[in-house]
N, C-alpha and C positions, 0 to 999 in steps of 0.2 A: 311166673309173672303174667302168663297168658292162659286162657282156657284152651281146651282142645279145639281144633278146627272142625269145620263141617265134615261129617262122615268119618271123623277120626283122623283126618289128614291135616298136617300142618298146625299152625297156631291160629286161635280165634281172637276174641276181644281181650283187652287187658283186664286182669283181675284187679279188684279194688282193695282186697284185704291182705295183701302181702307187702306193699311198698314200705310202710313204716318199719316193719320188721326187718326187711332187707337193709334199709338205711341204718337201723339199729346195729346190725351185724357189722357193717362198714365202720360206723361210728365207734363201736366198742374196740375193734381191732386198732383203729387209729389211736384211741386213747391208750391202749396197752403199749403201743410202739413209741409213744412220745419220749423224747430224751433231749437233754441240753436245752431245756426251756422251763418256764415256770407254769405250774398248774395248781389251782386251789391254794395259792399262796406258798407253794413249796417248789424249790428248784429240783427238777428231775435230772439226775446225772446219767441215768441209763434207762433202758426200756424195762418193762415189767419182768421179763426174763432177761437177765443181763447178757448183752451181746447178741441177743436173738431177736429177729424181726418176724412178726407173724404176718401171714398173708392168706388170701383166699382165691379160689378159682370158682366162678359162678356159671351155672348152666340153667337156661330156661327150658324145661322139659314139656311145657305147655300141657300139663295135667295128663300126660300120656305115660302109662306105667312102663311100657317097653323102652320108651325114650329115656326115662329116668334111670333105668338099669343100665342102658347103653352109655349114658353120660357118666355114671359111676365107674364103669369099666374103663372108660377113656381116661379118667383121672388116675387110675391105678393099672397101667398097662403091664406092669411086671407080673400080674397074676394071669395074664393071658399069653405070655410068651416066656421064653427062657432067659431073656435079657432083662436087666434091671434098668430099662431105658427111660424111666421117669425120674430117676434120682440124679443128683449132681453132687459136687463136692460139698456144697453148703446148703442143701435142701432136703427136707423130709416131709412127706405127706402122711399124716397119721390118722385121719378120719374124715367123716362127712357130717355136715349139718343139714337136716332135712328129713323127709320131704315135708311139704306143707299140708298134705291131706293123709288121713290114715290109710286109705286104700293104696296110694302110691308108696307110702312108707313101708307098708306090709310087703309089697312087691320087692322093693329094694332090699329090705331086711332079709327076706328068705332067699332071694335069687343072687344076691351079691354079698351083703354084709356078713351073714352067717356062714356062707360058703367059703369066703376068703378071710374071715376073722378080722373084719374092718369095723371099727366103732361107727355107730350111727346115732346121732343125737338130734332129736326133733324138738322144736319149740311150739308145735301146733297140732301134732297128731295125738288124739285123745282116746281112740278106741281101746276098750279094756283088753281086747285080745292081744294087744302088743305087750302086755305085761307077762305073757307066757314066755319064760326064759328058755323053754325047750325049743320053741319055734323061733324065738328072737333073742339068741344068747348074747348078741353084741349091741343091743338096742337100749337106749336111755332116752329120757325125755325130761324137759324142764317145765312141763305144764301138767296140770291135773288130768288123770284119766277120767273117763265118763262117769264111773260109779259115784264118787264123792260129789261131783257136780249135780247129779240128779237128786241127791239129798237136799241140796240147796234149792233146786227148782221146786221140789215138793213143798218146801216150807213157804215159798212165794205163792204157790197155788192156794195154800191154806190161808195165807194172809189176804188174798184177793177174794176168798170165799168162792173159789171155782171148784165145784164138786162134780161137774159133768163136762168132759173135755174131749176134743179131737186131737190126735197126734198125727202129724205128717212127717214122714221120714223117707230118705232116699235109699235106693237099692245098692248102696256101696258099704264098705266096711264101717265107716263112721256112722252112717244113718242107721244101719241094722244093729250095730253095737249099742248105740244110744237108745234105740227103741226097746231093746231087750232089757237094758238097765232101768229105764223109767217104768216100763209096764209092770214089773214086779213091785216096784215101790208105790205105784198108784193103787194097786190092790191092797197093799199093806196099810196105806193111809186112808182107805175107804173112799177114794176118789174114783168116780166112774169113768172109765175110758170107753166112750161110746163108739169111736171109730179109730182104727189105726190104718192110715192110708199110705201105702208105699208108692213112691213115684220114681221115675227114672232120674238118675243123677246127672244126665247129660242132655235130656230133651227139654229145651227151653222154649219150645214153640208155643204160640198162643193157643193152639188146640190142646196141648198137654195141660197148660195152666187153666184153660176153661173147664176141662174135665175134672181137674182137682177142685176148683172153686165150686163147680156144680154139686159135688159131693158134700162139701163143707156147708154151703148155704142151704142145702137140703136137710141138714141136721138142726136140732133144736139147741145145740150148744153154742154159746157165745164165746167161750174160751178155747183157744187153739194154740198148740205147741208145735214148733217146727224144729226138726232135728235133721241136719243133712248138709248137702253140698251148697256152697255159697252162691254159685251161679243160678241154682234153682230158687234160692231165697230171693235173690235180686229180681228174677223174672216173675216170681209170684207177686211180689209187692208192686212191680210195674204193671202187671196185668190187672191186679185188683183195683188199680186206680180207676178203671172204667167199667169193671164187671158189675152187672146189676146185683144188688143186695150184698156185695162183698163188704160194705161198710158196717154190717151188723157183726162182723167177725172181729174179735180183739185178739192180739197176738203176743206170745212169748217166744223169743228165739234164744239160742245159746250162742256159740261162737261162729255162727254162719254169717253174721253181719259184722262189718268192721266198724269200730266206734268212731272212726273219722268220717264215716259216710255223712254226706249232707243231703242226699236224695234231692238233688237240684230239680226244681220245678214240680215236685211230687207232694201231694197232701196225704195220701193214704198211710204212709209210715208213721204219722203223728200218733203218739201214745204207745208205740211199740215198746215192749219191755225186753231187755236182754240180760240173761243170767250168765255170768262168765267167771272163769278163774280170776282170783284177785291179782292186781297188778299195781305196783307202786308207780307213782308218777316220777319220772326221771327228768328233773328240770334241765339238766345239762343236755339231754337229748332234745328236749323241746327247743332249746336255743339253736341247736344244730338244724333241726327240721325246718323251722320257720325262716331260716336264712338260705335255704336252697334256692338258687336262681332257676326258675321254671324254664327260662329260655336258654340258659347255658348251664345245665347241671353237670356234675362230675362225669368224666368219661368212664368212671367205674360203674356208673349206673345208666346203661344205654336204654333202660325201659322207663325212666322217669317221665319223659315228655309224653309218651303214650298214656301213661297212667294219669297224668295231670289233665290231659284233654278228655279222657274218658270220665274222670271224676267230675269235671266241671262242664262237660258237654260243650266244648269249644274248640277253637283251632289256634295253635301257636304259629308265629311267623315262620314262613318257609315250609309249612306243611302242604304236601302235594298228594298224599295218598288218602283214599277213603278209609273210614267214614268221616274222618275229622276235617278233611279239606272243604267240606260243604257247610261246616258249622260257623257260627259267629266268632269273631276274634276273641281270644281269651282276655278277660280283665285280670291283670296281674295284681293280686292284693299286696298291700304294703306289709311290712314286717309287723306293725301293730295290729293290722287287720287279721293277719295269720295267727298271731298270738291269741287274740280274742276268740277266734274260731277253733283254736287247737283243742283236740281231744286225743289223748294218747291211746293208740290201739292196744287191744288186749294182748297182742303177741310181742310187744316191744320188750317188756321185762323178761319174758321167757327167752327171747332171742339173745338178749344181753347175757342171761344166765348160760345159754348154750356156748357162747364164745368164752366166757370166763371159766366154764367147766373144763374146756380144753386147755385154756391158758394156765389155770391153777395146777392141773395135772402135769402139764409140760414143765412148769416151774419146779415142781417137786422132782420130776424125773431129771431135770437139769442139775439140781443140787446133788442127787444121788450119783448120777453117772459122770458128771463133770467136776465134782468136788469143789464147787463154788467158783471155778474159773470161768470168766465171761466167754461167751461165744459157743460155737458148735464143736464139741469134742468128738472123738472117734466113737466112744461108747454111745453117745446120743445119736450119732448118725446111723449107727448099726441097729438101733432099737427097732424091733418089729411092731407092727400094729397090734398084734396079739399081746406082746409084752406090755405095750403102752396101756392097753385096755385092762388087762388082768391086774397089773401091779400099780397103776396110777389112776386111770380115768374112772373106773367103777368105784374106787375108794374115795372119790372127791368128797370132801367135807370141810367147808370153810365158811366163815362169816365175813361179810364185806367190812373193810376198814379203810383207812386212808391209803393203805398199800395198794388197794384196787383202783384208786383214782376216781371213784364216783361217789361224791359226798352224799347224794340223795339215797344211795343204796346203803351207806354206812350210818345213816341217821337213825336215832332211837326215838325220834319225835313224831313219826308218822302213825296216825290211827289207821286201822285198829291194831297194828303190830306192836308199836312201842318198843321196837328192837331193830337192830340192823338186819338186813336181808341175809338169810342163811341158805346155803346150797349143800344138800346132803341127799344121798340116794339110798333106797332100800334094796333088798335082794332082787327085786324085780326091775330095777332100773328106773323106778318112779321116785319123785321127790317125797321127802318124809313129812313135809308140812304144807298144808293147803289152806287157802282162804278163797272166798268167792265174793263177787260184787254184783249188785243189781243196778242196771242203768235204764233210763227212760228217754225216749226221743221226744223232746219237747222244747218249747220256747219259754224257759224259766225267766229269762231276762225281759220278756214281753216287748222285745224290740223287733220281732219278726224273724229272728235268727233261730232256727231249729237245729238242735244238735243233741247228742247223747250226753246225759249228765248222770253222775252217780247218785242214787237215791237210797242205797242200803248196802249192808255187808252181811256175810255169813261166815263166822269164824269160830272155831272150837264148838261147833254145834249150835251156835246162837245166832239168830236172825235179828238184825237191827235195821229198821227201815224208817224213813220219814214218810208216813202215810199221806201227808198232804201233797207229796210230790208224785204219788201214783196218779197221774193225770191221763185220762183217756178222752176220746172225742166221739161226737155223734157220727151217724152213718156217712155224712158228707165230709167229715173230718175238718170242719170249719168252726165248730163250737165245742168248748170244753164241757164235759159232763160234770155234774156236781160231785160225783164219786165214781170210781171204777165200777162198771156194771158187773154184778155177780153172774155166775154161770151155774144156776141151780139145776137139780134133777127135775125133769118135767113130770115125773110120776113117782108114786110111792108104792112099793119099793122102786128104787132107781133102776131104770132099764131103757134101752138095752146096754149092757156092760160086757166088755171083754175081760176074761180072767187073766191070770198070769200065764206066761208062755210055758209050754211043756218042759223046756229046758230048765226053768227056774222052779218047778214044782218039786 
């Protein structure tokens, strides 16, 4: 929920791209636990797993690998001692959801999950290396790995007529994996990669951003692709706001930017394109999100206030700590205002899938071990994490229906799917079905409200976009261009160009 602190110590500023997903996890668990009440026109006589209440324990590891591993160990102390001191008569802990970045997930997977045979399901870690079941035998994810996403990104580049591009990537698992995936595909597509610029995944200083922007503005390429850590993406856009000649650069991001970003007070992000794994809009979650009280959020989310003040650059009542205490008071939007501005983040649906993956597997385990009797039977209480993973979790294969209590996910009316959402995993722990969406940060309502809006989809190898919604801006970012600027080769033949990586040849 926070970035790493200065020098690797403590916690830094609040992250912007995790809050909706965290709330989606809370919301999904609450949905599954409902009983003795009406939902979607149906009276629920029991919870999703009869007689069983689901719960979660949350830890903010502040983007520190060692802290994430330590937190995982704390949740499963039986693996570090001879006593089974984390279990009670009516509780079992069967696995983890996380982490939010590929590099931290890789650390938790190798140093805890694989070692102690504990399932690890991530809704946001996309590095292709995580599909290696030799290294990550208990890892699964509910989001597309990098490879298929890069196919969608290449098609967008072709649509924009960008044949001469720079790629910026961070020096972590996510950045390097994404770079290796796209570099090979750029060569195959005949698109010239003129610069591949690696940057630190933690150095957000103005000096670091100036060095990066100096390299990019010195290139003849208009088109730029960013693959990497979220905090660097945010710092890059912030610094480019005032950096000379940065306005000539146009940008495509993947999942480094959260779709709910409003970029308060900034002009430079206008026209940014984001290519992301597809995500159904869950209207029931939207209703939950817009009704969160910013001044008195749930005690289950101690990070919400900090996120809200960071997102809107303001101070809530009673705030005494920097940096928020020096900001202007927050204007609390009405429910209608929040609904108008709402954009569902790309990680909400995968987060819901992660919860339901565990819930569906446990539901099946409950039927097998408890014989249909409600509540926690002895056979279920004695189930190991390995048994749960090998015989239930990795075999998860279900289609959302009314039983799952989320009508948006069970609908067959949503484009481009025209079918209810399905969750099934391949032998690598990856989902078997992918779709991708293209967003642009713009003011399509012409009301002065800029936000990300979907402008296209990539599904079953087919790109469908509304070309008139590919809107980019002049160098000052205050005037729309008549069409997106191309990024052509400055010479014939096109040069200088980097070839495929040695690993991919």
